VOGU-3710 file (C-alpha; in Angstrom, 3 decimals, decimal comma):
1> mtlrwriaav> 0,062/0,053/-0,123  1,289/2,936/-1,254  1,837/6,180/1,212  -1,088/7,925/-0,043  -3,428/4,880/0,379  -2,253/4,891/3,781  -2,383/7,819/5,156  -6,514/7,821/3,511  -6,747/5,076/5,382  -5,782/5,926/8,727
11> matmcttvaa> -7,708/9,160/8,371  -11,095/7,297/7,595  -10,203/4,762/10,259  -9,788/7,915/13,013  -12,845/9,537/11,363  -15,182/6,275/11,669  -13,910/5,884/15,049  -14,685/9,198/16,602  -18,194/9,198/14,788  -19,046/6,001/15,743
21> lgalgayiat> -18,121/6,948/19,571  -19,853/10,269/19,110  -23,098/8,117/17,594  -23,039/5,246/19,995  -22,877/8,077/23,054  -25,736/9,893/21,699  -27,801/6,995/20,796  -27,084/5,681/24,770  -27,705/9,228/26,243  -30,845/9,535/23,778
31> snqlatqldr> -32,097/5,808/24,651  -31,921/6,900/28,637  -33,537/10,185/28,024  -36,078/8,409/26,383  -36,876/5,682/29,228  -36,428/8,149/32,180  -39,141/10,500/30,495  -41,636/7,395/29,689  -41,046/6,703/33,148  -41,959/9,882/34,033
41> dlttrirpia> -45,131/10,135/32,321  -46,374/6,720/33,664  -45,566/8,452/37,614  -47,321/11,849/36,477  -50,277/9,588/35,539  -50,794/7,264/38,002  -49,881/9,265/41,450  -53,279/11,669/41,308  -55,102/8,076/40,227  -54,099/6,103/43,246
51> lgpdtannsd> -53,703/9,330/45,621  -56,899/9,986/44,633  -59,763/13,170/45,674  -59,069/14,626/48,857  -61,730/12,960/51,317  -60,013/14,403/54,156  -63,711/15,470/55,001  -65,564/12,346/54,380  -68,276/11,776/56,808  -68,183/8,097/56,215
61> gggpnggslg> -64,838/8,035/57,181  -63,867/5,906/54,087  -60,777/5,752/52,076  -57,288/5,709/52,940  -58,423/8,613/55,999  -60,987/6,366/56,859  -60,239/2,575/56,306  -60,943/0,695/53,212  -64,712/1,086/51,398  -64,310/-2,617/50,923
71> dqhlacppap> -64,241/-4,453/47,668  -67,532/-3,358/46,781  -66,897/-0,471/46,194  -63,934/-0,793/44,365  -64,542/0,510/40,649  -62,143/1,683/37,843  -61,868/5,756/37,790  -62,988/7,092/34,567  -60,602/6,390/31,458  -60,761/10,216/30,691
81> vfgpvdaaql> -58,712/10,251/34,344  -55,627/8,232/33,067  -55,123/10,380/30,212  -53,714/9,506/26,983  -52,035/5,454/28,439  -52,315/2,528/26,346  -54,014/0,151/28,901  -54,996/0,496/32,349  -56,718/-1,885/34,803  -57,396/-2,537/38,428
91> tkpdgtilvc> -56,860/-5,461/40,505  -58,525/-6,122/43,613  -57,641/-7,332/47,108  -59,093/-10,854/46,141  -57,595/-10,849/42,480  -60,261/-9,916/40,677  -59,377/-7,332/38,074  -60,848/-4,879/36,283  -60,048/-3,465/32,976  -60,448/0,188/33,363
101> ittgpalppa> -59,178/0,768/29,561  -61,301/-1,544/27,244  -59,277/-0,662/24,131  -55,935/-1,532/25,372  -54,657/-5,236/26,268  -54,688/-6,720/29,373  -51,867/-6,883/31,746  -50,142/-8,934/33,941  -52,135/-8,766/37,629  -50,034/-7,180/40,413
111> tvvgapateq> -50,134/-6,421/43,707  -48,205/-3,400/45,574  -48,193/-3,239/49,123  -47,724/0,543/50,878  -48,849/3,884/50,731  -50,243/5,099/47,427  -47,956/6,832/45,177  -44,985/4,048/45,749  -44,887/3,379/42,244  -43,366/-0,190/41,034
121> lstsridgan> -42,095/0,184/37,384  -41,707/-2,606/35,025  -41,472/-3,762/31,378  -43,503/-6,420/30,230  -43,968/-8,128/26,462  -48,013/-8,526/25,811  -48,967/-9,490/22,504  -45,679/-9,063/20,587  -45,203/-5,591/21,857  -43,036/-4,138/24,633
131> yriaaspfhd> -44,972/-2,163/27,560  -43,756/-0,397/30,692  -46,121/-0,548/33,005  -46,072/1,480/36,167  -48,126/0,051/39,382  -49,009/1,493/43,043  -51,421/0,989/45,542  -55,065/2,195/44,962  -56,526/5,099/47,621  -59,489/2,731/47,944
141> ggtiqvalst> -57,752/-0,865/48,265  -55,979/-2,820/45,472  -53,475/-2,436/42,353  -53,799/0,679/39,508  -51,908/-0,042/36,844  -51,497/1,889/33,715  -48,746/0,799/30,561  -47,679/2,990/27,660  -46,451/1,473/24,691  -42,336/1,388/24,101
151> apdvavlaal> -43,327/1,352/20,179  -42,650/5,376/19,779  -39,441/5,149/21,620  -38,301/2,407/19,554  -39,171/4,100/16,454  -37,265/7,235/17,515  -34,025/5,062/18,165  -34,444/3,162/15,224  -34,835/6,663/13,168  -31,600/7,761/15,297
161> erklillalg> -30,008/5,026/14,530  -29,815/5,094/10,826  -29,258/8,544/10,464  -26,088/7,804/13,200  -24,995/4,694/10,567  -25,683/7,378/7,898  -23,355/10,129/9,707  -21,065/7,508/10,447  -20,483/6,195/6,705  -20,824/10,066/5,611
171> sallgglagw> -17,504/10,814/8,253  -15,568/7,710/6,890  -16,060/8,930/2,835  -15,000/12,514/4,059  -12,173/11,348/6,208  -11,158/9,289/3,334  -11,114/12,121/0,992  -9,907/14,359/3,288  -6,686/11,664/4,172  -6,538/11,568/0,180
181> ilatrlvapv> -6,166/15,205/-0,459  -3,759/15,711/2,782  -1,547/12,618/1,858  -1,418/14,055/-2,485  -0,583/17,376/-0,837  2,154/15,564/1,867  3,208/13,388/-0,748  3,535/15,640/-4,150  7,126/17,279/-2,649  8,335/13,217/-2,166
191> ermrraarti> 7,125/12,913/-5,731  9,041/15,366/-6,989  12,216/14,758/-5,382  11,902/10,993/-6,338  11,773/11,932/-9,943  14,680/14,357/-9,395  16,236/11,397/-7,854  15,828/8,599/-10,851  16,141/11,149/-13,429  19,227/11,651/-11,531
201> astqdltipv> 20,000/8,236/-11,149  19,103/7,218/-15,133  21,075/10,485/-16,755  24,057/10,312/-14,277  23,583/14,572/-14,669  24,517/15,762/-11,277  23,501/19,399/-12,599  19,596/18,407/-12,524  18,047/20,197/-9,472  16,183/18,603/-6,198
211> pvdgpaelrd> 12,958/20,320/-5,509  13,325/21,830/-2,005  9,729/22,788/-1,115  6,533/21,611/1,172  6,619/21,099/5,099  9,441/21,691/7,182  10,613/18,640/7,357  10,299/17,560/3,604  11,981/21,098/2,964  15,017/19,999/4,979
221> lgrdiatmve> 14,995/16,382/3,530  15,361/18,018/-0,136  17,810/20,029/1,111  19,951/17,540/2,241  19,604/15,475/-0,542  20,710/18,713/-2,594  23,378/19,176/-0,612  24,831/14,913/-1,104  23,961/15,654/-4,638  26,152/18,834/-4,821
231> alaasrsqqh> 29,141/16,382/-2,757  28,441/14,285/-5,017  29,030/16,921/-7,453  31,804/17,953/-6,061  33,805/14,521/-5,846  33,230/13,252/-9,310  34,725/16,669/-10,463  37,418/16,426/-8,043  38,061/12,999/-9,362  38,000/13,844/-12,699
241> rlvtdashef> 40,603/16,537/-12,014  42,423/13,739/-10,569  42,760/11,433/-13,617  43,430/14,416/-15,697  46,420/15,722/-13,779  47,096/12,409/-12,745  47,601/11,210/-16,737  49,481/14,762/-17,004  51,777/14,159/-14,014  52,687/10,201/-15,487
251> rtpltslttn> 53,651/11,537/-18,801  56,789/13,275/-17,677  58,302/9,876/-16,118  56,697/7,594/-18,650  58,489/9,604/-21,288  61,833/9,756/-19,669  61,504/5,723/-19,248  60,361/5,413/-22,841  63,545/7,013/-23,966  65,690/5,747/-21,582
261> lellerfdei> 64,518/2,044/-22,625  65,402/3,048/-26,245  68,735/3,990/-25,099  68,878/0,826/-23,799  67,928/-1,216/-27,036  71,360/0,098/-28,193  73,102/-0,620/-25,197  76,199/-1,607/-26,717  76,186/1,992/-28,797  76,190/3,318/-25,552
271> penerpeiit> 79,653/4,479/-24,247  80,409/2,713/-20,899  80,587/5,333/-18,874  77,179/6,725/-20,047  75,470/3,449/-19,246  75,530/4,241/-15,780  73,776/7,363/-16,063  71,016/5,911/-18,145  70,453/3,408/-15,622  70,541/6,176/-12,826
281> alradvddlt> 67,917/8,019/-14,678  65,513/4,554/-15,282  65,509/3,830/-11,496  64,924/7,647/-10,997  62,195/7,399/-13,619  60,418/3,651/-11,970  60,704/5,573/-8,305  58,653/8,868/-9,455  56,450/6,334/-10,699  56,088/4,381/-7,587
291> hlardlvela> 55,834/7,444/-5,856  53,269/9,193/-7,593  50,878/5,583/-8,095  51,283/4,951/-4,295  49,974/8,764/-3,446  47,346/8,687/-6,308  46,233/5,539/-4,430  46,411/7,236/-1,222  44,189/10,414/-2,385  41,905/8,185/-4,760
301> tdrstdeepv> 41,110/5,806/-2,056  39,204/6,697/1,596  41,494/4,606/4,044  39,863/6,626/6,826  38,127/3,209/8,136  40,639/0,706/8,105  42,652/1,606/10,866  41,361/2,160/14,599  41,519/5,894/16,093  43,781/5,193/19,419
311> ettlvelvqp> 44,541/7,567/22,187  48,235/8,615/22,062  50,837/11,574/21,657  51,303/13,320/18,703  55,308/13,716/19,717  55,498/9,547/20,491  54,115/9,760/16,708  56,314/11,818/15,489  59,637/10,801/17,028  60,267/7,892/14,897
321> vitrarrrsg> 59,512/9,544/11,791  62,277/11,945/12,080  64,526/9,147/13,214  63,907/7,226/9,885  63,974/10,705/7,940  67,083/11,066/9,629  68,991/8,265/8,765  67,030/8,158/4,923  68,745/11,535/3,783  71,582/12,108/6,383
331> rdiqlddhtd> 70,016/15,983/7,153  69,913/17,288/10,264  66,422/16,879/11,445  65,803/17,388/15,560  62,367/17,757/17,280  62,461/21,413/17,977  63,336/22,401/22,111  59,763/25,041/22,303  57,915/21,601/22,800  56,754/22,176/26,144
341> aasinsmvhv> 56,152/19,187/28,750  52,178/19,943/28,523  52,231/19,344/24,687  54,256/16,179/25,437  51,812/14,350/27,202  48,808/15,362/25,448  46,870/13,156/24,345  44,868/13,134/21,026  42,231/10,785/19,510  43,777/9,416/15,962
351> rpqmiqraas> 44,788/7,319/13,712  48,514/6,795/14,362  49,989/5,435/10,979  48,241/8,473/9,184  49,429/10,984/11,643  52,614/9,734/11,000  52,241/9,525/7,081  51,071/13,279/7,215  54,143/14,170/9,468  56,711/12,456/7,074
361> nlvenaikya> 55,188/14,140/3,830  55,779/17,668/5,635  59,018/16,329/6,390  60,049/14,969/2,929  58,479/18,339/1,895  61,347/19,913/3,627  64,246/17,739/2,506  63,265/18,165/-1,035  63,056/22,360/-0,916  65,798/22,902/1,690
371> pngvilvrvg> 69,078/21,115/0,383  71,011/23,063/3,052  70,375/23,960/7,040  68,561/22,117/10,026  64,718/21,000/9,677  63,050/21,416/12,586  59,374/19,605/13,805  57,561/21,579/16,265  54,762/19,370/17,861  52,051/20,828/19,959
381> atsievldsg> 49,452/19,696/21,859  47,105/19,492/18,835  49,340/20,615/16,000  52,427/19,626/14,415  55,000/22,030/12,325  58,043/21,472/9,786  60,291/24,427/9,762  62,783/24,505/7,411  65,621/27,057/6,442  64,815/26,997/2,532
391> pgidpadsdq> 64,129/29,981/0,123  60,395/30,051/1,698  57,174/29,932/0,126  56,136/33,053/-1,999  52,838/34,577/0,140  51,027/34,187/-2,805  51,492/30,826/-3,200  50,443/29,765/0,450  47,017/28,805/-0,241  47,979/26,597/-3,223
401> iferfwrsdt> 50,308/24,452/-2,441  48,023/22,111/-0,481  46,033/21,542/-3,852  46,834/18,410/-6,501  49,858/18,427/-8,331  50,175/22,229/-7,352  53,908/23,245/-8,182  55,610/26,201/-8,181  57,452/27,691/-10,804  60,905/27,244/-9,197
411> arglpgsglg> 60,146/23,589/-7,675  58,824/22,474/-11,635  62,232/20,614/-12,088  62,163/19,027/-8,857  61,462/15,415/-8,197  58,143/14,280/-6,663  54,236/14,133/-7,619  53,314/17,209/-6,389  50,696/14,640/-3,647  52,449/14,870/-0,728
421> lsivaqiatq> 50,850/17,802/0,932  47,746/17,354/-0,319  47,509/13,826/1,365  48,633/16,367/4,250  45,727/18,734/4,045  43,363/15,269/3,502  44,425/13,648/6,618  43,564/16,868/8,468  40,412/17,173/6,983  39,623/13,892/8,579
431> hggntwahrr> 40,868/14,645/11,674  38,578/17,700/12,243  41,399/20,195/11,730  43,588/22,449/9,352  46,527/23,429/7,680  49,021/25,806/7,100  51,941/27,246/4,898  53,961/30,809/5,823  57,310/32,464/5,204  59,437/33,050/8,748
441> veggtavgfr> 60,538/35,656/9,554  64,318/34,324/9,945  64,068/32,775/6,255  62,629/29,614/5,414  59,092/28,141/5,309  56,898/26,587/8,023  54,448/24,290/6,922  52,250/22,472/9,511  48,980/20,365/10,354  45,972/20,650/13,331
451> vrmdvqpgdg> 43,634/17,981/14,555  40,957/18,447/16,888  40,707/16,495/19,949  36,817/16,789/20,249  36,521/15,347/16,583  36,754/11,660/15,760  38,652/11,013/12,786  36,569/10,720/9,819  33,799/13,429/11,110  35,455/16,519/9,402
//
């Protein structure tokens, strides 16, 4: 069942339930009111008859103030005295029944003991019809009874029942119709978003706008989907740029490698003193291709979930990086003395291998661009910064050095893929941090990154 039908069904059910409960309450209230009114009418009619005329001044002393007049004196009051009733009769103390209204049915005999106006009410089925009967002691002795048919009340309740059923059915139809209209209005934005999603999926066109309308929740959903599509478009653009740039970067080492391989085909013709140089160039080309392929894989694949984050200190992660770089390059690489005890002991929640890769890239960048002088690694509570004594970075280039494959004009001829600092920026972003680069006042360049202690790696 679609959402539209579900909403319509729920609305119809709710309206039907409310209407049914209301109808049931109205039916019960009307039934009680009719029954109460019927009993009141019977009591109103029988009580004056049971009490009889005022006989307080009678000379014979009969009646309720002077004792019984005897069975021989008992007689039905005149029919007009009873008013509009369906049946009336008098039962003498000896059990003789006197029918007071000859057009009505015979009532079951009754004997009521007590003072006049002590009514008893009951319901009896007589000749296939229900009657409400009021019985009371008669002032001259015996029991007087009057009865009214319940048929009028039953007819009223039957008509009311039909009307209430129609009302419930009408409420169900109106509720279903209102639910359908409401569901149509609610689902319309969802349908538009679904059509846009299907179009995007079938055409792969991420520029198709996602509708952002409807209720607040749907507008939020539309904005989230639009943001997701924009992120996918940005990711696709970055991948496209990565492939384009990678093909361009691969072209140079591949061309050099092809040239050197062509020279090897004429190996016997090459002077012996030139052969080591060609082999060295081939090794350099292969190393460049290896580093470029490694860096491309690092950027193109999200490895942030391959390594579990741990609690550690940045100094503990940086020290092995310094040792390896010093041994490999023979350069003077030191941990900056300005690193204080508080920074050394500060714990961070990071993925250690990723942080070491970023720190290693910073150190390798300093080794490449500053061939002489001491390289300092400064570690803060949540930051790592590498300071060299090279020519320094042009301030105009400080915002671009973390872009993929970007190189300054002075670094075009240097080895490397141009991806090292891009990887640093990516790792910093995955740890909720940022990067920076600027020229030092005393000469050289300072390049570093920071992580956030309150953000889990990968949350950004």
